[in-house]
N, C-alpha and C positions, 0 to 999 in steps of 0.2 A: 898416497902418492904412493907408489910400488918400490922399494927400496932397494930394487934391484935392478930400478933401471939405469943405465948407463950416463955418465955425462954426455952432452952433448951437445954443440952452439946452436944456441936458438935463431934459426935466420928472422932477420924481422923482413916485415913486410913493409911496404908504404904506409905514411904518418895517415891523419884523417883528411887531412887535407888536401894532400897529395894521389889517397885512394879518391877523393871525388872525384878530384880534377881530371883523373883517365876516366872514371865514367861519365866523367861528361865526354872525352875526348870519344870515348868507345858509342857513344848514343849518337855523334855529330855525326860518325863514319874518320874518326881525322888519327885515329889510333895508331894506324898500320908504319910502320919505319922499317928502308929497306937495310936501318944498321942493326935491324934487333936480331937475333939468332932464328937457324930455321929449323923445324919441328924436330926434335930429339937433339939437336944440337947442345942441350942445359944436361943430356944422361951425368954428365962426371957431379955438375952442383949437385943434382940429386943423391949422388953417390952410387946407381946404378948403372950397371953393366951390359945389361939386357938387349939385346939386339932384334929390335921390334918391325918383322918383318912387312913390308909394303901394302900388301892385300890385307883387307881388313877381316878375309876369314881366316886369311892363316896366321894372323897377330888376336884373334879370338879365339881359335885351336889352341894359342901357346899357352893363353891363359887356365887352361884347363889341367885340376881342376882349382876351384876358388872357395873360399871363404869370408863372413859377414862377421866384421868385427862389432855385432850386436847389441842394443841399451850400452853402449857407450858414448860417443859424441852424438849419437841420435835419439839417447836418454832425456827426460827433460826435468828440471830446466838445465842440468849441470852435468859432466861426463860420468861423475860417482851417485846420482843420485838412485840410480835404479840398482845397485847392491855392487856392480864392479868398479875393479882397481882401475887407476889412470891407465892408459893403453903406454909402454914403455918399448923401445926396441927391442930387445930378448923377447918379446911375444913374436913379434914379426921372424928372427931368427928361427925359433923354434917352428915357426908354421914352415919356414920354407923347408928347412931339414928333413919336415916329415911330410914331403913331398906338394904341398900347395906351392902354385906358380901364380895366384892371384889374391887381391881382398880385396873387399867390396868396403868402403869406409862409410856408412850411416853416418850423415849429420842433418842435425835440427839448427835451425838457424833462428827460430822465433824470440827467443830467449836472447837473444845478443845482439838482433836486428830490432832498430826501430820501426812501430807500426805505421809511423806517417813519414812526409817524404822529407829528406831525401833518403830514408826508408836504409840508415847508414847501419853497419853490421861494425860493431866491435870491434878494432885492431886487433886486439888480445886474442880475439877469441879467434879471427883469422889467423893468427901465428900461429897459435896453439892447433889449430889442424889442419897447419902447412908442416909442424914438426911432425907430428901422427904420421902424415901423409909423406912427407919424406924420411922414415921410419922406414916406415914400408918397401920404399924403392933404392933404398941403400941397401938391402937384404932380396935385390933383384927379383922383387915382386911386381907384377902389373898392381894398379892399384884403380878400383872405381870410384868416383867421392861423388854424393848426389845431395839431393833439397829431400830431407824426408818425412817426418812429422807434420811440415810445415802442411801438406798437403791435407792432412785432416783440421788445423788448427785453424788455419787461414784462407789458403786456397781453393778448399773445396767451399765458399763463399760465393767465389768469382762470377755465381750465374745469377746471384742479385745484388753484387756489387764488384760490376763487371771490371770500369777503370782502374779503380782504387787497387784492390787485388793484380790487374796485371800489370798496374805499373810497379808496387811492390815487387813482385815479381820478377821483374822486368831488372828490374834495379839490382835485385839479388845479384842475378846470375853474370848483370855485370860487373859487379864488387868481384864472386865469385871471379872471374874469367881474367880479371885485369890482376889479382892474386894470385894466379897459377898460370898466366901467362906462358913462365919461360920453362914454366917444369916440358920435363923429357914424355916423349910418347907411350911410356908405360903409364902414365896417367890418362884415365879414361873418365869424362864425364856424362853424372846419369840424369835427364829432365826433373823426374820427381818420382817419389815411392807412392805404388798404389792411388792414385789419384781420383777421385770422388766429386762428385758435385752433386751439391745440394737443391732439393727442387729444380730438379729441371726433366726435360723429356728425354727421349732416347737420342733424340736429334741435334737436342743441343748440346748431350755431354759429348756425342761424338765431333761437335765443330768446334767445341772447348779444349776437349785433346787433342784436336790438332792443333788449335791457337797456341796453346801452351809450348805443344813439340817445337812448333816452326819460329817460334817466337825465340824461346831458347838457343834454335840452330843457330838463327842470325845475327845472336847477339853474340854467342861464342865465337863465331867463324870473323863478327867484323871486329873482336879485339885483336887480333892480327899474332903476332908473332907465336908460338907451339901454338897457338888456336887454330891455326888456319886447315893446319892438317890432322888436327887430336881426334882421335876416336869417339865418337859420339853416341847416346845410348839413349834411345826414345823406347817410349813404354806405349801398353796402351792402359783402357782404363783397366784402374785397379790392380796391373798387372797380372790382370785375369788371361787364359788362354784358350777365350773361345774362337770358334770360325770367327764372329760378325767382328769382334773388337779386333785379332790380327790383323784380318780384311783392311778395318781401319788404318790397322799401322801401315801396313803392305803400300796402302793408296799415299799414307804421307810421305813414308821413307823415299817413294820412286816420284812423288812430286819436288823432291828438294834435290834431286840430281845429284848426289854426295856421294861418292866412292867410300865413304870414311863416316857412314853411319850403321849402327846394331840395334836388334830389336831386341829388347828384354820383356819378358814375362815372369809370372811365378809359379812353382807350383809345392801342393802340400800333399799330394794323393784325394783318394775320393773322401769327399767331408764326413759320410757315417765312421769311417775306416782313421780318418785322421785323429778323430776326437775322441771315440768308442760312442755312437750315438746310433740309436735307428737301428738296433743290432748289427752295427759293422764290429762285432769283437775279430774275423777273419781276413786275414791279407787274399780275399776270396777271387771270382770270377767277376762282377763287378769294380772291384777296387784295381783287378790285374788292366781291366780292360780301360778305367780312367786313365790308368797312365800309358798304356799302350797308342790311344786315339791323342792325345793330348801330345807326345810327343811327334807322334805321326802329322799333329797339324802345323808345330812348329815347322817342323823337314820341309814339309810341301810347300806352306805360306811364306817359310824367307830362305831356307839354305838352301832348297833346288830354285830360287831364283838368285841365289848370289848373295845374299842377306845373312851376315853371321847371327846366329841366336845368343845372347847370355840368359841363363834360367837364374837371373839374377839373385832369388830367393828359395831354396828345396829346405826337405824335410816334412815334418809331421806336425802338425800343430799342439799334437799334447805328446813330443814325444820327443828327445827323454825330458824330464824333470824330477831333480832325485830330492827335489824339496818336496814331492807328493808321491801317493802312491800311484805306477803304472798303470794310464790307463788305456797301452797300448799293449797285447801280450809280446813277449820278451822275441820269439821265434817267429810271430808275425811280422815285426817290427824287421827285423833282419831278412825274410824275404823283402818286404818291400825294397829297403836298402840296395840288396841286390838286384832285385830289378831292374831300377833307377838307374843303378848303373850301369847297365846293360841298353837300356835305354837311348840315353843319353850319348852312347858308343855308335849307335844305330843311328842315330838322327842326326850327330855331328854337330853336336851344342855344346857349349859349357856352359856350369851348373856350379853354384856357390852355395853351401850349406851353410843355413842360419844358422847360427853359433849366441844365443842370447845371455848366454856368460856362466858364470861359473858353475852353476848349478843344472848344465847341462853338457855340451861336449868338454870342451878345453874351460880347465880350473886355471884361472887368469891369478891367480894368486902361485899355485907351484909349478906353472907353466907344462901339468900332465894332464894326461887324456882322464877323464872321469870314469870311462867306462874303456880302458884297450880294448875288449874281447869287440863291440860294437863295434869301435875304431878299424880295429882288423879288417872286418866287414866292407865298411865302405869304402876304407882303401884299396881292397879286392878288387874290390868291383869299378876301380876305374880301369883295369886292363884285363882281366879276365871274369866269367862266368863262374860261379860255383854251387854247386848241388843242396837241393833243401828238402825239407820233406812234409807231409801234410800236416804236421804238429809234433812238437816239440819236446812231447812229454806223452809217457805211458802209465795208464792212469789200474791200478790193482785197486779193489775192494777189498778193504779188509774183512767184514763179515763174509765174505764168499771167497772160495776153492779158487786159488791160481788158477788160470787157463790161457792158452796162447793168446797173445796181443800183435797186431800189426799198423804199420805204418808206409802210408805208398809216399816211395820217392819220384821225388824231381829232379830229375838227371841234367837238365839243363846243358845238352850233351856233352857230357863225362861219363865216367864209366865209375860201377860199383866196387870198390879194392877190398872191403871186408868190415867186419863191426872190432872196435876195440872198447874193452872195459879197464883203463886207466892203460898197462903195459901189454897188456893180456890180450891176445888176437881171441875172437872169439868163435869155436869152431862152426862151420858150414851146416849142416843137415843132422846136428847136435843141439846146438843152441840157438840156430835160424834157418830160417828157407827162403829164398828169395827167391819170385812166382813172376816169367815174365818181364824181365829185368829191373823192375819197378815197386812189386810188392813183396817188401820185408816183412817176417810173420817173426816173430819172437817163440822161443817152446817156454809152453809153461815149467818146464824143470829150470832153465836161463833165469827165467822171471824168479821163481821161487830162489835159486842160490842167491841173487843178485838184490833182492827186497829184504833178505838176513830174518831179523828181527821185526819185522812190517813194521816200524815205529811210522804215526804220522810223519808226512812229506817226502822230502826227494830220498831214497833211498842209494839211490846209484845212476852215475852217469855215463852213458855209452856213447864213442862216436861211430859215425857212420862217415868210412873216408874214402876219397874218391878221385879218379886216376887225371883231377887238379883242380885246385881250388881250396878253401878252407872244409875242416870235417865239418860235420850237420852232427848237434850233441842232440842225444833223446835222452830224458831223465824220466827215470822209474821211478813213479810216486805211491805211495800206499795213502790212499784215505778212506773216508766215509761218509756219509750225508752231513754236513755241517748240518748244527741244531743252534737257530736262534730263541731268545729268551721275548720274555716281554718287557717293556721300558717307558719309560715316562721321561716326558722335555719340555720343550716349549720351542717355538717358532726360530728360536735361534741356532736349535742345533735338537735332533734324536740321535742318543748313542744306543747302539740296540746289542747288547750281551750277544757276539758270535764263536760258537764251538766250530774252529772251520775244519780240524778235521783231518788237515792237508790235502785241503780243495783248496781252488783259486776264485775268484769271486770276479765274474765275466762280466756279466750286464743288469739291469734292473726294470723289468715291465712295472706299469701304473695303470691299474683301469680304478675306474666308479663302479658302482653298483650296476647303473644301466650299460656299461658295456663301455663307455666312453674313455680316452686318456685323460688322464689327470699327470698334471705337473707343467712346468714351464713351456717345454719343447711340449706340445698338445699336439702335435701334428706327427707323433711316434707316439708309441705305445713303450716305448727302449728309450730311458733317461739320457741323457748325458753322464759320462763317469765322471767321477770327483768333483762336476759343478753340481750336480745334485744328489749325490750320494758320494762315497766313499770307502774303500775297508781303512780299517786298522790293523793289522797283523798282530804286530807288536803284544796290543792291548785287546786282542782278540773281542773284535766289536764293528759293527759297518756304520759310520756315520752319516745320517738325512741331515744333505745341508741346507741352509734356510733358504735358499734361490725353490727348491723344492717344497719346502715346509707350507712356505707365503705363499704359496702360487695354490695351494689345495683348498676346496669350495669347503665353507663349516659347516660342521657337523655330519661330514656323508663319510660314510668307510672307503675305504682305498686299500685294495689289494694288489700286495707289491708280492712280486717273484723274480726272486732272486736267482739270477745263471748262473753254474757254476763250469768250469774246464773241465770237468769231468763228466760233463752231462746230467747231473743231476739240477732240478728243480726244489727252492725251498720257498713256500707261498708266506706271506704279514699280513697281516692289518694295520694299518695306521689310519685314527682318528682324531682331526684338526677340530678343539674349540673353543675359538677366540686364538689366544695366545699359545693355549695351551696345547699337548699334544701327546698321544697314548699310541704305544705300540703292542699288540698282539701276537706271538706265533700263531702258528695255524699246524697243528700235527698232521704228520703225513699220513696220506693214506695207503694203510699196509695188503 
């Protein structure tokens, strides 16, 4: 329990008998009543003073930016099972004060719903969900409420157990609709999260997705009260923004002839970059194109046709996670977040940051951002562009004389204003030179002064400032080629002693002697960061993970090539014999 959680009257839902009676009335289409309040009339009941625009496009625009209460009410089996504290009203007060205008509250109902007819949901759980939903609305936030991990727990089996799964899904939405029918229009319903269908053809999946969305729509609208005009959010298969799947969703939405419908998809960037696999170490042209194309598809498929888009989950699959080494280099992650904010505004969509909890963006215990500088970039991207650069580090090899080094500026419509070290402005022409407005060259003299005694690691941090937006930081780093030592272990882990000497690990290649790819992801030579290998900087090691080691062919020598952000590549040999693993360093070629 969050001890900061304020006392709050717990609004009671209908008892089980009353709830089932309401569900029966909804199914029979008899629940509507002219005596019930009209949509939006119960705003005071939930404490919201938000004036919801009548047009769906305007209402969804007013929800930007949005945030996810991830790994909380969607945790299995209970709210605190995945390491987050219970949500309290202060959480939503903080979010509103930080500039968010809506929250998505994912809910997994399975542990609290009977798996047999009549598929009743526990009253206590419904009441808890209502409490959290109402706290958010009381802080003048829009709320998106959904059916979350039920999608893979039991809804995915609809292709083989159609009638039972559909009956349970319908019963669930019948009860949710009854419980929330008199909530204000600041509450939106989302049909289902990232649905997938087991053992079904592409045509069958399209049909099943349409069936779930249309059944959800029919049940909610028939429940009356505020649900008659509530904004309803319909998803693609898997929440995927591919053209084919968005076309299918567009067909469904148009067939329903309802002006209060919203399309939803998710976006986690180009997969190799999002998790750092297949050489996706930089936010390069492939990653940028993936983002531009996805948001253009959203705009052209829906927004241009008058259908609002709510990107219900946005982020990077492997970033941030403060419990593990960062698999995405920080500056490259900042470039992504800056770009995605710009793309959001160009496409005219609303985006919801996926926040899995205390170890990621918002610390749910302290209600402070875990990384305030990262959040500053995210928040700045909501309104303006910031300039970036080709990289956020300049590497100086310690064994070599210092020479001039450069980075390329990505101006993003800004103008370069100068370079600072702390409060000291560097002198153009002496400390740096700017060519063609974008190529920034730091002089050997300036780098010599900034690197000082040339200790390994970051010697100085510079700020490139621009006509608008946030400054871009450039770290001056002294390094030498990392050194790896021999090691023994087993398939549960191999810890390789590593002298990083100021460098930063970027990627790992793995090859057998015949040149084929080694590792569980054998479709690429570059293995997934953290899943198969991980740096341990404080303890001077690289750890090969069991997922990688157990996948290796017995008795065959594997050559690993560790790629570092300085550009250095260090080779290492690994061989598995039964459960034992040996590692041998490969001397560098002089």
